[in-house]
DSSP file (Angstrom, degrees, kcal/mol; ACC not computed):
  #  RESIDUE AA STRUCTURE BP1 BP2  ACC     N-H-->O    O-->H-N    N-H-->O    O-->H-N    TCO  KAPPA ALPHA  PHI   PSI    X-CA   Y-CA   Z-CA
    1    1 A M              0   0    0      0, 0.0    27,-0.3     0, 0.0     3,-0.1   0.000 360.0 360.0 360.0 126.7   90.4  117.9   92.0
    2    2 A I        -     0   0    0     25,-3.1     2,-0.3     1,-0.4    26,-0.2   0.866 360.0 -18.0 -89.6 -45.6   89.9  118.5   95.7
    3    3 A E  E     -A   27   0A   0     24,-1.6    24,-2.8     2,-0.0    -1,-0.4  -0.985  52.0-165.1-161.8 148.3   92.8  116.2   96.9
    4    4 A I  E     -A   26   0A   0     -2,-0.3     2,-0.4    22,-0.2    22,-0.2  -0.999  10.0-179.5-140.1 141.1   95.1  113.4   95.9
    5    5 A R  E     -A   25   0A   0     20,-2.8    20,-2.9    -2,-0.3     2,-0.4  -0.997  11.9-155.7-141.0 146.1   97.3  111.2   98.0
    6    6 A F  E     -A   24   0A   0     -2,-0.4     2,-0.6    18,-0.2    18,-0.2  -0.981   1.4-163.2-119.6 131.8   99.7  108.3   97.2
    7    7 A D  E     -A   23   0A   0     16,-2.5    16,-2.1    -2,-0.4     2,-0.6  -0.979  14.9-148.4-111.5 116.9  100.6  105.6   99.6
    8    8 A Y  E     +A   22   0A   0     -2,-0.6    14,-0.3    14,-0.2     3,-0.1  -0.769  21.8 173.0 -89.0 122.2  103.8  103.8   98.5
    9    9 A E  E     +     0   0A   0     12,-2.7     2,-0.3    -2,-0.6    13,-0.2   0.700  57.1   0.7-106.2 -24.5  103.6  100.2   99.6
   10   10 A N  E     -A   21   0A   0     11,-1.3    11,-2.7     2,-0.0     2,-0.4  -0.989  50.7-152.7-162.9 158.8  106.6   98.5   98.0
   11   11 A E  E     -A   20   0A   0     -2,-0.3     2,-0.4     9,-0.2     9,-0.2  -0.998   6.6-168.3-140.6 133.0  109.6   99.1   95.8
   12   12 A V  E     -A   19   0A   0      7,-2.4     7,-2.6    -2,-0.4     2,-0.4  -0.993  10.2-169.6-125.2 126.9  111.4   96.6   93.6
   13   13 A Q  E     +A   18   0A   0     -2,-0.4     2,-0.3     5,-0.2     5,-0.2  -0.915  14.7 169.9-119.7 141.0  114.8   97.5   92.0
   14   14 A S  E >   -A   17   0A   0      3,-2.8     3,-2.2    -2,-0.4     2,-0.3  -0.826  66.6 -54.0-148.2 109.2  116.8   95.8   89.4
   15   15 A G  T 3  S-     0   0    0     -2,-0.3    -1,-0.1     1,-0.3     0, 0.0  -0.446 123.6 -14.9  61.3-122.7  119.8   97.5   87.9
   16   16 A N  T 3  S+     0   0    0     -2,-0.3    31,-2.8    -3,-0.1     2,-0.4   0.339 120.5  93.3 -94.5   6.0  118.7  101.0   86.8
   17   17 A D  E <   -AB  14  46A   0     -3,-2.2    -3,-2.8    29,-0.2     2,-0.4  -0.821  49.8-175.9-105.9 141.4  115.0  100.0   86.9
   18   18 A T  E     -AB  13  45A   0     27,-2.9    27,-3.2    -2,-0.4     2,-0.5  -0.996  10.7-162.5-133.9 138.7  112.6  100.6   89.7
   19   19 A V  E     -AB  12  44A   0     -7,-2.6    -7,-2.4    -2,-0.4     2,-0.5  -0.988   9.4-161.6-119.4 125.1  108.9   99.6   90.2
   20   20 A L  E     -AB  11  43A   0     23,-2.6    23,-2.3    -2,-0.5     2,-0.5  -0.920   6.8-150.8-104.7 129.6  106.9  101.4   92.9
   21   21 A I  E     +AB  10  42A   0    -11,-2.7   -12,-2.7    -2,-0.5   -11,-1.3  -0.881  30.5 167.0 -98.2 129.5  103.7   99.8   94.1
   22   22 A W  E     -AB   8  41A   0     19,-2.7    19,-2.7    -2,-0.5     2,-0.4  -0.927  38.4-137.8-143.2 161.4  101.1  102.4   95.3
   23   23 A T  E     -AB   7  40A   0    -16,-2.1   -16,-2.5    -2,-0.3     2,-0.4  -0.994  25.1-153.8-116.7 129.3   97.6  103.1   96.3
   24   24 A M  E     -AB   6  39A   0     15,-3.5    15,-2.5    -2,-0.4     2,-0.5  -0.886   7.1-167.4-105.2 134.2   96.1  106.4   94.9
   25   25 A R  E     +AB   5  38A   0    -20,-2.9   -20,-2.8    -2,-0.4     2,-0.4  -0.991  12.8 178.0-122.3 125.6   93.4  108.2   96.7
   26   26 A V  E     -AB   4  37A   0     11,-2.4    11,-2.2    -2,-0.5     2,-0.4  -0.965  18.0-163.1-132.0 142.1   91.6  111.0   94.9
   27   27 A R  E     +AB   3  36A   0    -24,-2.8   -25,-3.1    -2,-0.4   -24,-1.6  -0.996  14.1 175.9-123.3 130.9   88.7  113.3   95.7
   28   28 A H  E >   - B   0  31A   0      3,-0.5     3,-1.6     7,-0.5     6,-0.9  -0.999  32.6-133.8-133.7 135.7   87.0  115.2   93.0
   29   29 A K  T 3  S+     0   0    0     -2,-0.4     4,-0.1     1,-0.3     6,-0.1   0.753 106.0  45.5 -60.5 -27.0   83.9  117.5   93.4
   30   30 A K  T 3  S+     0   0    0      3,-0.1     2,-0.5     2,-0.1    -1,-0.3   0.396 102.9  70.6-100.4   1.1   82.1  116.0   90.4
   31   31 A V  E X  S-B   28   0A   0     -3,-1.6     3,-1.8     1,-0.1    -3,-0.5  -0.981 117.6 -15.7-124.5 126.3   82.8  112.2   91.1
   32   32 A K  E >  S-     0   0A   0     38,-0.5     3,-1.8    -2,-0.5    -1,-0.1   0.783 116.1 -71.0  53.3  32.1   81.1  110.4   94.0
   33   33 A G  E 3  S-     0   0A   0      1,-0.3    -1,-0.3    -4,-0.1    -4,-0.1   0.760  93.8 -53.9  62.6  24.5   80.1  113.7   95.6
   34   34 A G  E <  S+     0   0A   0     -3,-1.8    -1,-0.3    -6,-0.9    -2,-0.2   0.471 101.6 140.8  88.5   3.3   83.7  114.5   96.6
   35   35 A D  E <   -     0   0A   0     -3,-1.8    -7,-0.5    -4,-0.2    -1,-0.3  -0.321  62.6 -81.6 -73.7 162.9   84.1  111.1   98.4
   36   36 A W  E     -B   27   0A   0     -9,-0.1     2,-0.4   -11,-0.1    -9,-0.2  -0.373  36.8-157.7 -65.3 139.5   87.5  109.2   98.1
   37   37 A I  E     -B   26   0A   0    -11,-2.2   -11,-2.4    -3,-0.1     2,-0.5  -0.981  12.0-154.4-114.3 132.2   88.1  107.1   95.1
   38   38 A V  E     +B   25   0A   0     -2,-0.4     2,-0.3   -13,-0.2   -13,-0.2  -0.926  16.7 173.0-114.7 133.1   90.8  104.4   95.7
   39   39 A S  E     -B   24   0A   0    -15,-2.5   -15,-3.5    -2,-0.5     2,-0.4  -0.998  19.9-144.2-138.5 141.9   92.9  102.9   92.9
   40   40 A H  E     +B   23   0A   0     -2,-0.3    22,-0.9   -17,-0.2     2,-0.3  -0.809  37.3 128.1-103.7 143.5   95.8  100.5   93.0
   41   41 A G  E     -BC  22  61A   0    -19,-2.7   -19,-2.7    -2,-0.4     2,-0.3  -0.944  38.4-121.9-168.0-169.3   98.8  100.7   90.6
   42   42 A N  E     -BC  21  60A   0     18,-2.2    18,-3.0    -2,-0.3     2,-0.4  -0.983  11.5-136.1-150.3 159.2  102.5  100.9   90.0
   43   43 A S  E     -BC  20  59A   0    -23,-2.3   -23,-2.6    -2,-0.3     2,-0.6  -0.972   9.5-152.7-120.2 133.9  105.1  103.1   88.4
   44   44 A Y  E     -BC  19  58A   0     14,-3.0    14,-2.0    -2,-0.4     2,-0.4  -0.925  20.5-179.6-102.1 120.8  108.0  101.9   86.3
   45   45 A I  E     -BC  18  57A   0    -27,-3.2   -27,-2.9    -2,-0.6     2,-0.4  -0.982  14.0-162.3-127.5 135.4  111.0  104.2   86.3
   46   46 A R  E     -BC  17  56A   0     10,-2.2     9,-3.0    -2,-0.4    10,-1.3  -0.954  13.8-153.2-113.2 133.1  114.3  103.8   84.5
   47   47 A F  E     - C   0  54A   0    -31,-2.8     7,-0.2    -2,-0.4   -31,-0.0  -0.833  21.3-114.3-108.7 144.8  117.3  105.9   85.7
   48   48 A D     >  -     0   0    0      5,-2.9     4,-2.8    -2,-0.4     5,-0.2  -0.635  25.5-141.4 -69.9 122.6  120.3  107.0   83.8
   49   49 A P  T  4 S+     0   0    0      0, 0.0    -1,-0.1     0, 0.0   -34,-0.0   0.795  96.4  45.2 -60.6 -28.5  123.3  105.2   85.3
   50   50 A K  T  4 S+     0   0    0      1,-0.1    -2,-0.0     3,-0.1    -3,-0.0   0.910 128.1  22.0 -82.6 -45.1  125.6  108.1   85.1
   51   51 A T  T  4 S-     0   0    0      2,-0.2    -1,-0.1     0, 0.0     3,-0.1   0.605  88.7-136.1-100.3 -10.1  123.4  110.9   86.4
   52   52 A Q     <  +     0   0    0     -4,-2.8     2,-0.3     1,-0.2    -5,-0.0   0.692  59.0 138.3  58.7  20.9  120.9  108.8   88.4
   53   53 A K        -     0   0    0     -5,-0.2    -5,-2.9     1,-0.1     2,-0.3  -0.706  64.7-100.2 -90.2 145.8  118.1  111.0   86.9
   54   54 A A  E     +C   47   0A   0     -2,-0.3    -7,-0.3    -7,-0.2     3,-0.1  -0.506  41.0 173.0 -65.7 127.9  114.8  109.4   85.7
   55   55 A I  E     +     0   0A   0     -9,-3.0     2,-0.3     1,-0.3    -8,-0.2   0.482  68.1  26.5-112.1  -8.6  114.9  109.0   81.9
   56   56 A Y  E     +C   46   0A   0    -10,-1.3   -10,-2.2     2,-0.0     2,-0.3  -0.978  61.2 172.9-152.5 140.7  111.7  107.0   81.6
   57   57 A H  E     +C   45   0A   0     -2,-0.3     2,-0.3   -12,-0.2   -12,-0.2  -0.968   2.0 169.2-151.5 131.6  108.5  106.8   83.7
   58   58 A R  E     -C   44   0A   0    -14,-2.0   -14,-3.0    -2,-0.3     2,-0.4  -0.985  18.7-148.5-143.5 136.9  105.2  105.1   83.0
   59   59 A D  E     -C   43   0A   0     -2,-0.3     2,-0.4   -16,-0.2   -16,-0.2  -0.835   8.1-163.4-104.2 142.3  102.3  104.5   85.4
   60   60 A Y  E     +C   42   0A   0    -18,-3.0   -18,-2.2    -2,-0.4     2,-0.3  -0.990  23.5 143.5-125.0 127.5  100.0  101.5   85.2
   61   61 A F  E     -C   41   0A   0     -2,-0.4     2,-0.9   -20,-0.2   -20,-0.2  -0.976  54.1 -93.0-156.1 166.4   96.6  101.3   87.0
   62   62 A D     >  -     0   0    0    -22,-0.9     4,-2.2    -2,-0.3     5,-0.2  -0.760  28.2-167.1 -87.2 105.5   93.1   99.9   86.5
   63   63 A M  H  >>S+     0   0    0     -2,-0.9     4,-2.9     1,-0.2     5,-1.5   0.803  87.8  58.3 -64.6 -29.8   91.0  102.7   84.9
   64   64 A G  H  4>S+     0   0    0      3,-0.2     5,-2.7     2,-0.2    -1,-0.2   0.948 109.6  42.4 -63.2 -47.0   87.8  100.7   85.6
   65   65 A E  H  45S+     0   0    0      1,-0.2    -2,-0.2     3,-0.2   -27,-0.2   0.901 120.7  43.7 -66.8 -38.7   88.6  100.7   89.3
   66   66 A F  H  <5S-     0   0    0     -4,-2.2    -2,-0.2   -26,-0.1    -3,-0.2   0.929 136.2  -7.2 -74.3 -47.4   89.7  104.4   89.3
   67   67 A L  T ><5S+     0   0    0     -4,-2.9     3,-2.3    -5,-0.2     4,-0.2   0.796 122.4  56.7-119.5 -58.4   87.0  106.0   87.1
   68   68 A Y  G > <S+     0   0    0     -5,-1.5     3,-1.4     1,-0.3    10,-0.2   0.839 104.8  54.8 -57.9 -39.1   84.4  103.8   85.3
   69   69 A E  G 3 <S+     0   0    0     -5,-2.7    -1,-0.3    -6,-0.3    -4,-0.1   0.620 106.6  54.6 -67.3 -12.1   83.2  102.1   88.6
   70   70 A N  G <  S+     0   0    0     -3,-2.3   -38,-0.5    -6,-0.2    -1,-0.3   0.274  86.3  93.0-107.6   8.9   82.5  105.6   90.0
   71   71 A I  S <> S-     0   0    0     -3,-1.4     4,-3.8    -4,-0.2     5,-0.4  -0.896  86.7-105.3-101.8 129.0   80.2  106.9   87.2
   72   72 A P  T  4 S+     0   0    0      0, 0.0     2,-2.4     0, 0.0    -2,-0.1  -0.202  99.1   0.3 -51.9 145.0   76.5  106.3   87.7
   73   73 A V  T  > S+     0   0    0      1,-0.2     4,-1.7    -4,-0.1     3,-0.2  -0.411 130.7  60.9  70.8 -59.3   75.0  103.6   85.5
   74   74 A V  H  > S+     0   0    0     -2,-2.4     4,-2.8     1,-0.2    -1,-0.2   0.897  99.7  56.2 -58.4 -42.3   78.4  102.8   83.9
   75   75 A G  H  X S+     0   0    0     -4,-3.8     4,-2.5     1,-0.2    -1,-0.2   0.897 105.0  51.4 -59.4 -41.7   79.8  101.9   87.3
   76   76 A G  H  > S+     0   0    0     -5,-0.4     4,-2.1     2,-0.2    -1,-0.2   0.902 111.1  48.1 -62.4 -42.2   77.1   99.3   87.9
   77   77 A I  H  X S+     0   0    0     -4,-1.7     4,-2.6     2,-0.2     5,-0.2   0.932 112.0  47.9 -63.2 -48.3   77.8   97.7   84.5
   78   78 A V  H  X S+     0   0    0     -4,-2.8     4,-2.7     1,-0.2    -2,-0.2   0.912 112.5  49.2 -63.4 -41.7   81.6   97.6   85.1
   79   79 A R  H  X S+     0   0    0     -4,-2.5     4,-2.2    -5,-0.2    -1,-0.2   0.885 111.2  50.5 -63.7 -38.2   81.1   96.1   88.7
   80   80 A Y  H  X S+     0   0    0     -4,-2.1     4,-2.4    -5,-0.2    -2,-0.2   0.929 112.4  45.9 -64.8 -45.5   78.7   93.5   87.3
   81   81 A I  H  X S+     0   0    0     -4,-2.6     4,-2.8     1,-0.2     5,-0.2   0.923 113.1  50.2 -62.0 -45.1   81.2   92.5   84.5
   82   82 A R  H  X S+     0   0    0     -4,-2.7     4,-1.5    -5,-0.2    -1,-0.2   0.898 110.9  49.3 -63.6 -38.3   84.1   92.4   87.0
   83   83 A K  H  X S+     0   0    0     -4,-2.2     4,-1.0     2,-0.2    -1,-0.2   0.928 112.8  47.1 -64.9 -45.9   82.1   90.1   89.4
   84   84 A K  H >X S+     0   0    0     -4,-2.4     4,-0.6     1,-0.2     3,-0.6   0.904 111.0  51.2 -64.0 -41.4   81.1   87.7   86.6
   85   85 A A  H >< S+     0   0    0     -4,-2.8     3,-0.7     1,-0.2    -1,-0.2   0.835 106.7  54.8 -64.9 -30.9   84.7   87.5   85.3
   86   86 A A  H 3< S+     0   0    0     -4,-1.5    -1,-0.2     1,-0.2    -2,-0.2   0.751 101.5  59.7 -74.9 -22.8   86.0   86.7   88.8
   87   87 A Q  H <<        0   0    0     -4,-1.0    -1,-0.2    -3,-0.6    -2,-0.2   0.645 360.0 360.0 -78.8 -16.7   83.6   83.8   89.0
   88   88 A K    <<        0   0    0     -3,-0.7    -1,-0.2    -4,-0.6    -2,-0.2   0.445 360.0 360.0 -89.9 360.0   85.0   82.0   86.0
């Protein structure tokens, strides 16, 4: 990993639960020649009401967008499938 950045775009709260909407940017020397890879996702975090510390955390993002589309040959296949699925 050369570099990673997160841009937080929105936050939704309900009681002790929070969802953060983000865009992740990653550079890795072995993927896309070190160019930026962009992936969109969100994090679901639950907080303990007494301590306000995070007691649960899970990230959700599109692995195809993040990795598979950026691997030679596999990336072309994934982009083709995504394009065909969007047409239906």
